[in-house]
Structures are given as C-alpha cells and as structure tokens.
N, C-alpha and C positions, 0 to 999 in steps of 0.2 A: 197287075204291078201299077200299071198306067192309073188306074183308077185312084188307087191310095196317093200316088203322088199328087194327081190334082187335087183331091180334097184337102190334103195337108197344104197346099199353095193357097187355096181357098180361104180356109180358117187362118192363116197366118193373114193374109190379106186384109180381111175385116178386123181382124185384131188391131193391126198396125192403122187402120181407117179411123177405128174408133179413138185411138189413142191422140190422133192427130186432130179429130173435128170435133168430137163431142165434150172433151171435157181438157182441153188445152188451155194454160194458162198464161200461154204467152203474151196476149191482150192486155194481162194486169200488171205486166211489167212496166214500172215506172221509167221513163226515162227523161232526165232533165238535160238542157243544152242553152248556151245562150242566144238569146235574140240575136245578137249583132255583134261584130269585132272590130277593132280597128288595128291596123298596122301601118308599118312605114312601107313604101314601095320597094318591092324586092327582097323583102324581110320576111320575119316568122311572126305568128301570132298563136297563143294557146287557147285551144277550146276545150273545155272540160265538158265530160259527158258523162252523167252521174246514173247508177243503175240502182234500182229497188226491186230485189227478186221476190215473187210470190211466195210466202211460205213453204217449207217442203221441196222447193225447187233450187236449181242450180244453173249457173253458165261455165262454160271452161274459158279460163284465163290464160292458161299454157299447156302444153304437153310436154313434159319431162324427157320422154323419150318417143323415139318415132315407132316404137313397137306398140301393138295392142292401142292403137290411138282411139279412143273411145268416142268423141264426137267434134263437132265443128266449132273451132274457136270464134268468138264474137270478133267480127270483121268491120272494118269502116272503109268507105271510098267517096271519092269527090270525082265529078266528071272534069278529066284534065283540059278538056276544051275551055273550061273557065278561067284557064289559067293558074289554077292554084293547086296544089298538090300536098297530100300528107307524107311529110319527110320524117315521123317517127312518131310513137306511140308508147307514152308511159301508162304502163299497167298497173290496176289495184295489187295488192298483195295476195288476197285471196288467202284458201286454206289447202293444204297437200291431202288429195285424195288418189291414194295408189300412185298411177304415174302422172297423176295429172294437178295442176293447180285450178281450183275453183272459187267461184264468187256463190255465195247462198244467202247473203243479206244484203249489204249495201257497199258500194264501191265507186270509184270513179277512174275512168281513164281520161288521160291528156293526151289530146291529139295537136302535134305540133304542125301547122299549116304553114307552108310557103308560098308565097306571091311568085311563083317562077316566071309569069309572063312580064313582072315589073310594072304593073300598073301606074298610070300616070297620079300623082297626088292630088287629092280631092276626088279619085274616079270612087264611085259606090255601086252596089250592085247585090246580088244574091247568091249566095253558094248552097247548091244542094248536097247534103250530107246522107250517105244510104249507110245504113247501120243495120248487120244482119247479126241476129242472134238465135241461138237454138238452146230452149229449155229441156232439162232431164229433172225426172223425177227420180231419187234414189230409192225410195220405199217401193216403188212400182217396178223399177228396174227399166223404163222407158226414156227415151227422148222422143220429143215432138217434132214436127217438119221445122227446118230454119223458116224464120220470118224475117223479112226485109222494111224498115221504117224508111220513109225519106222526109230528111227535116230540112227546112228554107232557114238559112242564116243569113242575116243581111252583112255585109260588108263593105268597110269606107277605108280608103287609103288616105293616111295621115298627112296633113301638109308640112307639118313638123319631122324634119330628120337630124338627129344627133350622128355626128360622124367622128373618126378619127382626128380630123384636121380640125375640128372645133375645139380640142382639148388647149391648142395653140393661142386661142382668143378669148379664152374665160381663165379667171380666177376662182378661187372658192366663194370670194365675196360676189364677183357679176354673175358666177352660176346660181349661187342661190338667191340671187333677185330674179330669176327666170320663172315666169307662171308656170311652165311646164315641170318644173323641179319640184313645184310646191302642190302640183296637181296629185290626187290620190289615186294609188296603183288599182288598175282593174285587173284583177287576178284571169280573166279570160283574154286580156290583151296587153300581156306587160310589154313594157318597151323597155326591152334588157339594156340596149344601149346608152339609154338614159339612166337607168337603174346603176348601172357599172360606173356610169360618170359620178353618179351623186356620192357612191363611196368613196370613189377616187377624191372628189374634191372636200369630202369630209375629212378624209385622211390628211391632205395638205392643210386644212383649218386646224387640225389637232397638232400637226408639225409646226405651223405657223405660232401657235399659243406656247410653244416649248422652245422659241428661238432656232427653230431647225430651217433648211432649205427645203423650199417646195420640191415635190417628186415632179419628173417630168412623167409622161405617159407613154406605155410601151404597147403598141396593138398584139406583139407577140406574148407579152406576159399576160393580157386581158385573153388572149385565146387560151393558154395553159390555165387561167384561172376559172374561164367559164367551163372549160372541158373537164374540169376536176370537180367542180361543183355539181352539172349535169352528170358524171361518174356517180358521185355519193348519192343522186337521188335514184338514179337508175339501178344501182347494185345495193341500195339500202345500207351504207354505211357510212362512218363519219370518221376518217381517220387522214393522216398525211400519207399514211400507205396504202396502196389502191390493190385492189384484186383485179384490175383490167390487166390483160396481159401487154407489156409493152409500156406501161404508165404507171409501174408499181411504186416508183418514187418521185419525188420532185424533180430530181436530177433528170431522169430520164424524160419526163412530162416537158421539161425545159427543153431538153434536146430535140425533141419533137417540133418545137417551133422555132428551132435555129439559136437557141442560147447555150452556149457552152463554156466552160473555164472560165466562170465569172463567180462573183461574190453574191449570194444570194440566198432567201428565206421565203418562208410561206406562212400565213394564218389562214387558219379556217374558223367557221362559226356557224350555229343554225339559230334562226330567230323567226319571231311571230311577224306575220304579214300585217296584223291587224293590230291597234293600239290597245292591245292587251297587256298587263303588268302581271308577270309570271309570282304566280302562287295566291292571287286574288281567287273568291270562289266566283264561278261563273254560269250562267245559263245557256245551254247550249241550243244549236238550231232546232233540234228536234222538239226541245220544252218549248222554245219563242214563237216556232214556224217560220225558220230560216234564217235567223241571225243569232250572234252571241250578244248578251248583256249581261250586266251586273245585278240588274235585278228582274224579276219575272215580267217577259214583255215589256222591259223598260226601253232607254233609249240604246241602238244598236252600237256597239263598239266598232268604231269606223276603221276603214284600211288607212294603213299608213299612206302618207306622200312619200314621194322618192326619196326627196331630203329627209324625211323623219324617219324613213326607215334606216338609211345611213345613218344617221345620229344614234339611232338604237345600237346598229352593229359596232359602230366605232366605240359608242359607251362600254360595251362589253370587253372589245380589246383592250382598251384603255385601262380597264380595271383588272387587266391579268397582267402580272409582271412580264413574263415572255413576250406576248402578244405586243405590248406596250413597246418593248425594248427593239421589237422589229419596225415598229412603225417610226419611230423616233432613232433609228441606227443611221449614222452619217455616211457609212461605208456603201449605203444602198442610194442609188441616183435615179431607178426607174421604177414604175409600179403601174401594174395591171389587175383590175378586180374583174371577178366574175359570180354571179349568182344564178341560183335554179329553184324556181318553186315546186312545192309539193305540200299535200294535203295529209296532216298527221293524223293517221286514222287512230291512234293510241290517245288522242285527245279531242275527240269529237269531230274530226275531219278539219281541224283549225288550218288555215292557210300560214304555210311557213316558206323560209327559202333557206338554202344551204349556201354559204359565200365563201369565197377564196379570194385571199391577196397574195399576189405575187410579187416578189421585190428582188432586184439586181443591179449589179453594177454595170451590165452590160443591156443595151435597147433591144438587140435582135433586130431580126427583118421586119420591115412594113407589113407584109403578107407571110402567111404561112409557107 
C-alpha cells in the first residue's frame, strides 16, 4: 500500500512540474503600464495596467463565491515604505466562468495609488510595482505557478495644487486663462480636483450667458458627485438610482455628506476623454499601433484639455431640456461636480468619463 501511494505522488509531481516549467505561457503575457505618473502631494493618481493574455489561457479577475475557489486572483502591491499605497483597484469586466470572472483576451486594471506620505511638491523618484498573475488553460485543465513581475514607475509630485479655497479666487474667465486648465488630460495622471473645477466654471459660464447668478462651490456636493461617478464606473451602471447600499437615491447620497432638507438636483453624463466626434468612423489603437485616428495611421485624436472636456460635457447637458433646466435653475445656489475615468471596452477601449453635477440650496459642511 505504501508503494502505491508513493508512486501516485511521484507521478503527480512530474505532471505538475511539467505543466509549470516546460510549456508555461506566462512569460508571453503582455503587461503594459505607464513609465511615469504625476500627482499632487497627498492625493491620488491612476495607474492603468493592461494585460494581453496568450491565446487559450486566462487569468482570474474575481471570485463570485468563497466555495470552490479555482485559482489565485491577479494582485498588485507597492512597498509601503515608499510612502505610496494602492487604495483601490478598478477591474476589467471579464467573462463569467462558473463561479469566477476571468479575463481571456485583453483588459485593463486601473490602480488608484495614494501619496500616503504627503511628499513635498517637486519630489520625484521611483515606485516599484509588483504584479502577480496566475495563468490557467481551460482546455488542458491546469493552472501554472503564479509569477510575479516588478515594474519601476517614475513618480513626480506636482508643484501645482488646486484646492477648495481656490474657487473663491477665480471666475470662469480667470480660470479659463490658467495654463493648467488648458493642459491635456493624462489618463494615467488625472488631476481630478482640476477636472471638477473645469466642469464647475464652465457651468458658471453657461449661467452667465443666460443672465443667471454664478454658483458658489460646495465641497460636500463635490464629494457626493465624485462618489456617484466612481460608483457608476465601479458598478457599471448609468442612472440616478444606485445599486450601492445606503446610496440608492440622490437624497441619501446628499445626506451622507451632511446635506438634508434642501432644494436639490442632479445631472449625470458620460463623454469621451479624447476629442472624438460621436458617430464618425475611426481607426482603433489595434489597427494604428496604439492610438485612435480618423484615417489609417493618420494624425492621432488628441486627449481633451481639462477645459475642453468640461465644454464638451456642458454642451451635452445644455442641449438636453431637463439637464439645462437644472443648470439654469435660480433656486439652486451651490454646485459640486465629480468625474470618474474608465475605458469603454465596447468601443475599442476608448477613454471615457462618467460625470455628475449636484445642485443644492444648501452648501453643507466643508468636510465630510
């Protein structure tokens, strides 16, 4: 009996080793990531990590149940001694396989990296990102040994910082003259406070054109708007009604940031992050070698500037009677705007944003 058990264990060991070492395709997995990121001191940056999986294989994106867990989820880590931490991960949609969500072709993970240490403006250095993946082959019924790759990403702490207090010192005209407002959005390093300000001031420009008083900024409304935009991206929905427990309605979302018994409203939108005109024929990054264009390998369609994106979103809202009515409503005194980036995998992975405006007759607290 002992010899039978011993032989069985020996055979299994040889099979496992062969699967791990002789034809392991993990090395053929293509992982893309930015060379550098720029962020404000103490704030966040998005790092997009793209995967191209070798044909016939897949990686695990999510376990839908705790039972019968089939394999190791793709994971990311940063040495916290660097002062940076990963605070959130937006996963690719993938496909359902029994109790798992898997990625068997291409997909992008978006890592939200926070400057926990609060590095001084102008600081630069490197972040070591560790990526662990386990490749599995459905046809062979095997999973290969998990592999870890280390990637060096340069970081820089920006000298420019937009804060809530800056809203008091700018009008839509002086904001539009800022070089930063007219800089192009880097989707790996989105300055969300600046983007929210761009939407805010462009809204006030539209108010001024119609003879309406400018909105005052509400940090609480901005927090609610940003949260709803993030939820729409994370949960893959587009609605004023949220599937997130405790945040199902706008009323509940505003109460969470300290606003109640107020006259309030909400606008939502989704829009392209690049200067693409909806409905036009376009060549995809796969066809062009990494970028969108209207002609084959022609001039790339550029990323929006912060202000340019805000103008595009406001154009959508102002051409919609219900949204326009909210923007021009004289009963609203305060405004907060929020946006969240995602890649539209139904349209060649084009960079998009989901956006929210929250309006109120009450400012709410300065902080959550």
